C-alpha positions as CSV (number, residue, x, y, z in Angstrom):
1,M,123.7,74.6,92.4
2,I,125.9,72.7,91.0
3,D,124.9,69.5,88.5
4,T,127.5,67.4,90.4
5,V,126.8,68.1,93.6
6,V,123.1,67.5,92.5
7,A,124.2,64.3,91.3
8,S,125.8,63.0,93.9
9,A,123.4,64.5,96.6
10,G,120.7,62.6,94.9
11,A,122.5,59.3,94.6
12,A,123.3,59.6,98.4
13,L,119.6,59.4,99.1
14,H,118.4,56.5,96.9
15,Q,121.8,54.2,98.3
16,A,120.6,54.9,102.3
17,Q,118.3,53.2,103.8
18,R,117.7,54.8,107.0
19,I,117.8,58.9,106.8
20,L,117.4,61.5,108.9
21,L,116.1,64.9,108.6
22,A,116.6,68.1,111.0
23,S,116.4,71.2,110.7
24,H,116.2,74.9,112.7
25,I,114.4,75.6,116.1
26,R,111.7,77.5,116.9
27,P,111.0,76.2,113.1
28,D,108.9,78.6,110.8
29,G,106.9,77.0,107.7
30,D,109.9,76.8,105.1
31,A,111.2,74.3,108.0
32,I,108.5,72.1,108.6
33,G,107.4,71.9,105.1
34,S,110.8,70.8,103.6
35,L,110.8,68.7,106.5
36,L,108.2,66.9,106.0
37,G,107.6,67.6,102.2
38,M,111.0,65.6,101.5
39,G,110.3,63.1,104.3
40,L,106.9,61.8,103.1
41,A,108.5,62.0,99.5
42,L,110.8,59.7,101.2
43,A,109.7,57.6,102.7
44,A,106.4,57.1,99.9
45,A,110.0,55.5,97.7
46,G,109.9,53.0,100.6
47,K,112.7,54.7,103.1
48,Q,112.5,54.9,106.8
49,V,112.7,58.4,107.9
50,Q,112.9,60.1,110.7
51,M,112.0,64.0,110.6
52,V,113.1,66.2,113.5
53,S,112.9,69.6,115.1
54,S,114.0,70.1,118.5
55,D,110.8,72.7,118.8
56,G,108.1,70.8,117.5
57,V,106.1,71.6,115.3
58,P,103.9,75.2,115.8
59,S,99.9,75.4,116.2
60,S,100.4,77.3,112.7
61,L,101.3,74.1,111.4
62,Q,99.8,71.3,112.5
63,H,97.2,70.8,109.9
64,L,99.5,69.5,107.4
65,P,99.3,65.5,107.0
66,G,102.5,64.2,108.3
67,S,103.0,66.5,110.9
68,E,102.6,64.5,114.2
69,L,105.4,62.2,112.7
70,I,108.3,65.2,113.9
71,A,110.4,64.5,116.5
72,Y,111.3,66.7,119.1
73,R,115.1,64.0,119.3
74,A,116.6,61.8,116.9
75,Q,117.0,58.2,118.0
76,G,118.5,55.4,116.3
77,D,121.2,55.1,113.8
78,F,120.9,56.2,110.1
79,D,122.8,55.5,107.3
80,M,122.3,59.5,106.1
81,L,121.9,62.9,107.7
82,V,120.1,65.1,106.0
83,V,119.6,69.4,107.3
84,L,117.3,72.0,106.0
85,D,116.9,75.3,105.7
86,S,119.5,75.6,108.4
87,S,122.5,78.4,108.0
88,D,124.7,76.4,110.2
89,L,124.2,73.3,112.3
90,S,124.0,74.9,115.9
91,R,120.9,76.5,114.6
92,V,119.4,73.0,114.9
93,G,119.3,72.6,118.6
94,S,119.5,69.5,120.5
95,A,116.9,67.6,117.6
96,L,120.2,65.6,116.4
97,N,121.9,64.6,119.9
98,G,125.0,65.3,119.1
99,Y,124.9,63.0,116.0
100,R,127.5,62.9,113.1
101,E,129.1,66.1,110.9
102,P,125.6,65.7,108.3
103,D,126.1,64.5,104.6
104,L,123.8,66.5,103.2
105,N,123.0,70.4,103.9
106,I,120.7,71.8,101.4
107,D,118.9,75.6,102.2
108,H,119.0,78.8,100.6
109,H,120.4,81.0,103.0
110,V,122.8,83.9,102.4
111,T,124.4,83.3,105.5
112,N,124.6,79.2,105.1
113,L,128.2,78.1,106.7
114,N,128.4,74.8,104.4
115,F,128.8,72.9,107.0
116,A,127.8,69.5,105.7
117,R,130.2,66.9,103.6
118,L,127.4,67.9,100.1
119,N,126.5,71.3,100.2
120,L,122.8,72.5,97.9
121,V,123.5,76.3,99.1
122,D,120.9,78.3,95.8
123,T,120.5,82.0,97.2
124,S,118.3,82.8,94.9
125,A,115.6,80.4,95.7
126,A,112.9,81.7,97.7
127,A,112.4,79.0,100.0
128,T,114.5,75.6,101.1
129,A,110.5,74.3,100.3
130,E,111.5,75.2,96.7
131,M,114.6,74.2,95.8
132,L,113.0,70.3,96.7
133,A,110.1,70.9,94.9
134,I,112.0,71.1,91.9
135,L,114.8,68.5,93.1
136,L,112.9,65.5,94.5
137,P,111.2,64.4,91.5
138,R,114.6,65.4,90.3
139,W,115.8,62.6,92.0
140,G,113.6,60.8,91.0
141,F,111.2,61.3,94.2
142,P,108.0,61.9,92.5
143,L,105.7,64.2,95.4
144,D,102.1,63.3,96.4
145,Q,99.0,65.8,97.8
146,A,100.6,65.1,101.1
147,S,104.0,66.0,99.9
148,A,103.2,69.1,97.7
149,S,100.7,71.2,100.0
150,A,104.2,70.9,102.7
151,L,106.3,72.4,100.0
152,L,103.8,74.6,99.3
153,T,102.9,75.4,102.8
154,G,107.2,76.2,102.8
155,M,107.1,78.8,99.7
156,I,103.3,80.5,101.4
157,T,105.2,81.0,104.1
158,D,108.8,82.2,103.3
159,T,107.5,84.7,101.0
160,I,105.1,86.4,103.0
161,G,102.6,84.8,100.1
162,F,104.6,85.4,97.4
163,R,104.6,88.9,98.4
164,T,109.1,89.2,98.9
165,S,111.3,90.9,96.7
166,N,113.0,87.6,95.5
167,I,109.6,86.1,93.9
168,T,110.7,85.3,90.3
169,P,108.7,83.4,87.6
170,R,110.9,80.0,88.4
171,V,109.1,80.4,92.3
172,M,106.0,80.7,90.2
173,R,105.8,78.4,87.8
174,T,106.9,76.0,90.8
175,A,103.8,76.6,93.1
176,A,101.4,75.9,89.7
177,G,103.4,72.5,89.3
178,L,102.1,72.1,93.1
179,M,98.7,73.1,92.8
180,E,98.4,70.1,89.9
181,L,99.7,67.8,92.2
182,G,96.2,68.5,94.5
183,A,97.7,71.2,96.9
184,D,95.0,74.2,98.0
185,L,96.5,77.2,97.7
186,S,93.8,79.1,99.4
187,A,93.9,77.2,102.1
188,L,97.3,76.4,103.0
189,Y,97.7,80.6,102.5
190,F,94.5,81.3,105.0
191,Q,96.1,78.5,108.0
192,A,99.5,79.5,107.5
193,L,99.7,83.6,107.2
194,T,96.1,84.2,108.1
195,Q,94.5,82.2,110.9
196,R,95.7,82.8,114.6
197,S,94.9,81.7,117.8
198,F,93.2,83.8,120.4
199,E,96.2,83.6,122.3
200,A,98.3,84.9,119.7
201,M,96.2,87.6,119.4
202,R,96.3,88.6,123.0
203,M,100.4,88.5,122.8
204,W,100.3,90.6,119.5
205,G,97.9,93.4,121.3
206,A,100.9,93.6,124.2
207,G,103.5,93.4,121.4
208,L,101.9,96.5,119.4
209,S,100.8,98.3,122.7
210,K,104.7,99.2,123.7
211,L,105.3,99.3,119.8
212,A,108.0,102.7,119.9
213,R,110.0,104.1,116.2
214,Q,113.2,106.0,116.0
215,D,114.4,107.0,112.3
216,G,113.2,104.3,110.2
217,V,113.7,101.8,112.5
218,V,110.5,100.0,114.1
219,W,110.7,97.9,116.9
220,T,108.5,95.8,120.3
221,V,109.2,93.9,122.4
222,I,107.5,91.0,124.2
223,S,108.2,89.9,127.5
224,L,107.8,86.3,129.1
225,E,105.2,87.5,131.5
226,D,103.4,89.3,128.3
227,R,103.2,85.3,126.4
228,K,102.4,84.0,129.8
229,H,99.7,86.4,130.7
230,A,98.2,85.4,127.0
231,G,98.4,82.2,127.4
232,Y,101.1,81.1,124.5
233,S,102.4,78.5,124.7
234,G,105.4,78.8,121.5
235,R,108.7,81.3,121.5
236,D,108.7,82.9,119.1
237,D,106.7,86.2,118.2
238,A,103.7,84.7,116.3
239,D,104.4,86.4,113.5
240,L,103.9,89.8,114.3
241,V,107.0,91.0,112.9
242,N,105.7,90.6,109.8
243,I,103.4,93.5,110.2
244,L,105.8,95.6,111.9
245,S,107.3,95.7,108.8
246,A,103.8,96.8,106.9
247,I,103.8,100.1,109.2
248,K,104.4,102.9,106.6
249,G,107.9,104.6,107.0
250,A,109.3,101.2,108.5
251,Q,112.9,100.9,107.0
252,I,114.0,97.9,108.9
253,S,111.6,96.5,111.9
254,V,112.6,94.5,114.7
255,I,111.2,92.9,117.3
256,F,112.9,91.4,120.5
257,V,111.5,88.1,122.3
258,E,112.7,87.5,125.3
259,Q,113.1,84.1,126.2
260,P,114.1,81.7,129.4
261,D,117.6,81.3,131.3
262,N,118.7,85.3,129.7
263,R,118.4,84.9,126.3
264,I,116.4,87.4,123.6
265,K,115.2,86.0,120.0
266,I,116.1,88.9,117.8
267,S,113.6,89.5,114.2
268,W,114.4,92.4,111.9
269,R,112.6,92.6,108.9
270,A,113.9,95.4,106.0
271,Q,112.9,97.3,102.7
272,P,113.9,96.3,99.3
273,G,118.0,97.5,99.1
274,L,118.7,96.9,102.8
275,D,120.3,93.7,104.3
276,V,120.3,93.1,107.2
277,S,121.9,89.7,107.3
278,A,125.4,90.5,107.8
279,L,123.7,92.6,110.9
280,A,122.3,89.0,111.8
281,L,125.5,87.6,111.4
282,R,127.4,89.8,114.1
283,F,125.4,88.8,116.5
284,G,125.7,85.0,116.2
285,G,122.7,84.9,113.8
286,G,121.9,84.3,110.1
287,G,119.3,84.7,107.4
288,H,118.3,87.0,104.7
289,P,119.4,90.5,103.6
290,A,115.5,91.2,103.9
291,A,114.4,88.8,106.6
292,S,116.8,87.6,109.4
293,G,117.1,86.7,113.1
294,A,119.6,85.7,115.8
295,E,119.7,84.8,119.4
296,I,121.7,86.7,122.6
297,E,122.4,86.0,125.8
298,G,122.0,88.7,128.0
299,A,119.0,91.5,130.0
300,L,116.0,92.4,127.4
301,I,117.4,96.3,127.6
302,E,120.6,95.9,127.1
303,V,120.1,93.4,124.6
304,Q,118.1,95.8,123.5
305,N,119.6,98.8,123.6
306,Q,122.6,97.1,121.4
307,V,120.8,95.8,119.0
308,L,118.6,98.8,118.1
309,E,122.4,101.0,118.1
310,E,123.3,98.6,115.7
311,T,120.3,98.5,113.4
312,I,119.5,102.8,113.5
313,Q,123.3,103.0,112.4
314,L,123.3,100.3,109.5
315,L,120.3,102.8,108.2
316,R,122.0,105.6,109.0
317,Q,124.8,104.3,106.7
318,H,122.0,103.8,103.5
319,H,120.5,106.7,104.1
320,P,121.1,109.7,106.2
321,I,117.6,110.6,108.4
322,V,116.7,113.4,110.1
323,S,115.9,112.1,113.9
324,E,112.1,111.6,114.5
325,S,111.2,108.6,117.3
326,S,108.3,107.8,119.5
327,Q,108.1,105.5,122.5
């Protein structure tokens, strides 16, 4: 991160009194953890803070202190607008209700479009929450147990429990610092990554029953009917894609989640050495080399065929493979 931009961002935050924080649709642990970590720290310093997420807070993250403060839509006037963990402004969805250009963009995605007046994008960071755990104290906004717990949750979830290839000594030192502030690593890990609702597990069953593979690509589909039958109220896959990535021989894992209004959410996971972020970008999405996503308009089977064709082609460019398929 460029020191002059860091300094300018810190000065702007201190000058502002009413600060709006927003993150991306279908929020994960890094999105919610970053919102709460920054929001609670700013509020403790006397700032008027509003945190927004157009899809609310997933049930797996509602245990975090302050999660009830996150609204679906922004209301009122603000001195400063900050977007967190979003590679482009469209990822924020309807939460901002047409508010002006963001003042500050804090993110770690390699596909970030630098869409704000000030852009703090560190692609070496394992999570936006890791960046904030370092930046907030540097800016003079101390962390407490609640904000540290939120930020540690963001780091846990985006690294799948510190198992991704971008783990560095800095990540572990930052996590240790948050633990020293009272964040309970084992409890936060269980609540964010291990514990699942009965309805989410029923939906997993539907997805796993349709598991398929070709070459080194493994995929499945979750339809609107699957979610309805399971009683699962979320619009995501409840992290099933991370289970697919553990399948032996799976170089790339893909999950297709049908959305209302003829749209399909796609998530990719790739083994180290493969980059699916450019593939996601071609479909209007983005993310990391090893974990990316996109949302496409179209019929489920048509989107599935198109995405799988390009995904398999990407893998073949890296590793010529003798075809093996099972559906």
